[in-house]
N, C-alpha and C positions, 0 to 999 in steps of 0.2 A: 768176370765182367768183360764184355767185348770192348775193344778200343773205340774211342769216340771218332766219329767221322768229321774230318776237317772240311768245312764248306766255304763258299765264297771265293774270293780271288786267290786265296792260298790253298784251295782244295786240291789242285792238281799236284801239289808237292808231295802228297802222300803216295803218289804213283811214281815218284822220282826214280826208284830202282828200275822200273820197266822202261821209262823214257831214256834213262842213261844207257840202258842196254842197246836201244836203237841207235843212240849217238855213237857208241863204241862199234856198233855193227857197220856203219858207213865208213868209220875210220879203217876198219879191216877190209872193206870192199872198195878200196880206192879206185881200182881199175874199173869195176862195174859202175862206180859213181860217175866217172868221167864219160861213161857212155850215155849219160842223160844229155842228149844233144839239144833238148828244148831250150837250154840256157846259152847256147852258142851265140845268139844274137842279143844277149842281155845288154851289152854295152853299146848297142847301136845308137841309142840316144845320148844326150849330153848330161843328163841328171846325175848319173852314177859313175861318171868317168873318174872322179876323184877317189873312188873306192876300188882298189886293185883286187880285192877279194870278192867283188860283187858276183862274178860268175860262179865261183865256188860256193858262196852262200846260197845262190839260186839252186845249184845242184843238190846241196845238202838239205835245203828246205823241202824241195820236191821229193827227195828220198824219204824224209820223215813223214811228209804228208801222205805219200803213197803207202808207206808201211802202216800208218794208222788207219788207212782206208781199206786195207786188205779184207777186213771183216765185212765190208759192205760191197765187195766185188761179186759175191754170188747172187743168184737171182732173188733169193729170199730177202736180202738186205741191200739190194742195189741202190735204193734211194735213201738208205738210213743216214741221218746226219751225223757228223762228228759230235762226240760228247762235249759237254761244257769244259771238262778238265782237259781233253785233248786240244781244244781250241786255245785254252789259256796257256797250255804248255807251248804250243807253236808260237803264240804271241810272245811269251817269255823268251823262248830260244832266239827268235828273230830280233827282239830288242837287245839281247845279250850280244849278238853278232854285230849289230849296227850301232851300238852305244857310242863308240868314239866318233861316229860320223853324224850323229843326230844333233848334238849341241843344242842350239836354240830352235832348230827346225823340227817342231813336233810332228809335222806331216811326213817326215822322211820315211818312217816305218810303213805308214799306210801307202805311200807312193811306191815303195819298194815291192810291197805285196801285189799291188795292182799291176806292176810290170811283170811279175811272175805269172799272174793270172792271165795276162794277155798272151803269153807264150804257150799256154796250155788251157785255153778257155773251156774246152770240152769237159775236162776233169774238174777244174776249180769252180766252174759255174754251178756245179751240183751242190756246192757247199757254201751257200750264202751266209750260213751261221758263222763260218770262219771269218769272212770279211768283216762282219759286225764286231768281231772280237779283236781283230788286228788293230792295235792303236799304240801310241807312245805311252810307255809306263813311267810314271814319276820315279825319279832316281831313288828316293827314300823307300818307296814301296818295292821297287826292283831289288834293292839291297835286302829287304825283309824276305822277299821270295827266294833269293839266293841262299840266305842262311837256312831257311826251312827246307829248301830243296836238297842242300848238302847234308843236312841233319838226317833226313829220311834215307838218302842214298847211303850214307855212312852206317846207319843203324842196320840196314839190310846186309851190308858187307860184313859187319861184325857177326850178325846172326849166321850168315853162310859159313864164316870161318869157325864158329863154335860147333857147327854141324859137320865140319870137315868137307864142305862142298868147295868146288872150284871158285876162283875169283871170277868176276863177271867177264873180264877180258880173256881169261883162259877158256871159259866155256865157249865164247864166241869163236875163238881160234880153233877149238876142237870140232865144233859143229860145222863151221864153214870151210875148214881145211884150206886155209889161204895158201895159194900157190907160191911158195918160195919167197914170200914178202918178208923183208927184214922188219922186225918190230922196232918201234921207235924207242929211244932211250927212256922217254917218259914212261911208257908202258912197262919197261923192265923195272924201273924204280918202283912203280906201283905194286908189282908182284913181290918185291922185296920188303914191302911194309909189313910189320908185325901187327897183331891184333891190338897191342897196346898203343901203336901209332894211331890207329883209327879211333880207339876209345878216347885218347887224349885230344884228338882233333874235334871229336864230337862234344866233349865236355867243354872245351874252350869256346867253340862256336855257340854252344847253348848259352853260356854266360854272357858273351858279347851280344847275342840276340836279345837276351833278357834286359840288358842295359838300355837297349833302344826302346823298350816299352815304357820308360819313364816319361816319354814325350807324347803321352796320350794315344799310343797305338793299341787301342783296346782289342780290335779284331786280331792283330798280330799276337798280342799277349795271350788271347784265348787259344790261338792256333798252336803256340808254343806249349801251353799247358796240356793241350790234347796230345801233342807229340810226346811229352814226358810220360803220359799215361800209356800210350802205345809202346814206348820204349820199355817201360817197366814190364808190361804184359808179354811183349814179343821177345825181348832180349834178356832182361834181368831175371825173368822167371824161367828161362830156357834151361832144361835139365842137362843137355849135352854141353860139353866144353872141351872139344878135341884140340883146340889151339891155345888153351890156357888163358882165355880172354878174361876170366873172372879174377885172375891174379893181378890184373892191372889196377893201379890206384884210381884210375879214371873210369873204371868199368861202370860204376853207378853214377848217374847224372847228379850233379851237386844240388843240394837243397838250397837253391839260390833264387830268391824272389825279391828283387829290389822294389817292385811295385807294392807288395804287401808290407815291406819294411818301411817304405815311405808313408803309407797309410797309418801304420802304427805310430810313427814319429809325429805325424800330424795330430793324432788323437792324444798322444802323451803331452804334446805341447799345449793343446787346448785345456787339458785337465790341470796341468801345472800353472798355466797362466790365469786360471779362474780366480784364485785367491789374490793374485797381484792386481787384477782388474778391480776386484771388490774393494781392495785397500785404497784405490783412487776414487771409486764411485761413491762409497759411503760418506767421506768428508764433503763431497759436492752436494749430496742429498741433504746432509746435515746443515749445510750453510745456505743453500740457494732454493730450497723447496719448503713447503708448509710443514714437512716432517721435522724440520730443524727446531722451530719454537716448541712443538709438541714434545720432542725428546728432551729439550732443555728444561721445560717445566717439570716433566717427570723426574728428571735427574735432580732438580733443585729440591723437590719434595722428599725424595729418598735421602738426599744429603742432609736436609734439616732434621729428619727423623734420627739419623745417626748422631748428629751433633747435639740435639736437644731431646733426649729420651724422656726427661721429666715432664716437659710440656705436653708430649703425646700422652703420657700417663694421666695427667690432669684432665685432658680433653676426653679421654675414655671414661674417667670417673664421672664427669659432668653428664656425659651421654647416658651412663648407667642410671644416674639419679633421675634424669628426665623420664626414663622408661618406667621407673618405679612409681613416680607421680602419676603417670598415665594409668597405670594398673590400679592404684588406689582410688582414683576418681571413678573408675568403672567397676569397683569392687562389689557394690550391691547387686548389680546385674549378674556378675559372675557367680556370686554366692547363691543367688536365687536359682540360677540355672543348674548348678551342681546339686543344690538342696533338693530340687524337684526330682532329680534322677535317683536320689537316695531314698525317697519315700516309698 
């Protein structure tokens, strides 16, 4: 069974490994990144002076945008729009970089993008679909996106390690042959991580993400369930295991579903509370509705029969005598009828 396709606002997260590769790529290409001179005048206005990273964010966003548009640079795809997932990723990435500066100004992200567009109108004007997607992301939804993005990225790293493939940052280093640049301490630490580190991180983030689904995050809950199916197919069923990933206690995602457990508890509560409710309702019906006198009369009759069985027996004998009298009065008719049939 093929993995389910995550759609909607969380759909881009399934491509997190590819997008993260592009992010790592501009980290490795710092010198080339600084050659993006379109962002030199980014701080010419006063709107973004309080953001010391504005110029760098402009350079990195432009790099990501151009990398995603490479497929539309040839003649056959010159006017091809960016995909919905690509636009949502760029919006997610920009929101992530500007989050500490947004605060109550929900237009900050849109204004920032428009400023980038002004510096290179020729390129960005071809992608109106991107401008429609660049908006402030609600903090709760952004946190959901981050969880899902990290889960897909981690799962791909685990799969690569099981197959004995290079780490993403190692691949980029080998392919790009960075000229004598010293790797950051952060990247060195990333390389030193074992497969169990990634599986543990994946397991813990999955549980934390699931806990957020208790607050009516139906679409996020569905996206997480789809991720678990994809993880099972792509990672847990992988036959190779060159880095001993399967030996980790966190290799399998936990069978953890607080939403389902909550639904079960609600149903159990309803079932258990039904007798208790009836114990309160029945006395009220008995006392305040027409059923009360009816039940009391029936109860009185039954009670009297148990207390006075001789009286009931006499009544039955009288009833039997009355029936015999009726039969004797009509005896001639009955005899004549049967006599006629016997002739």
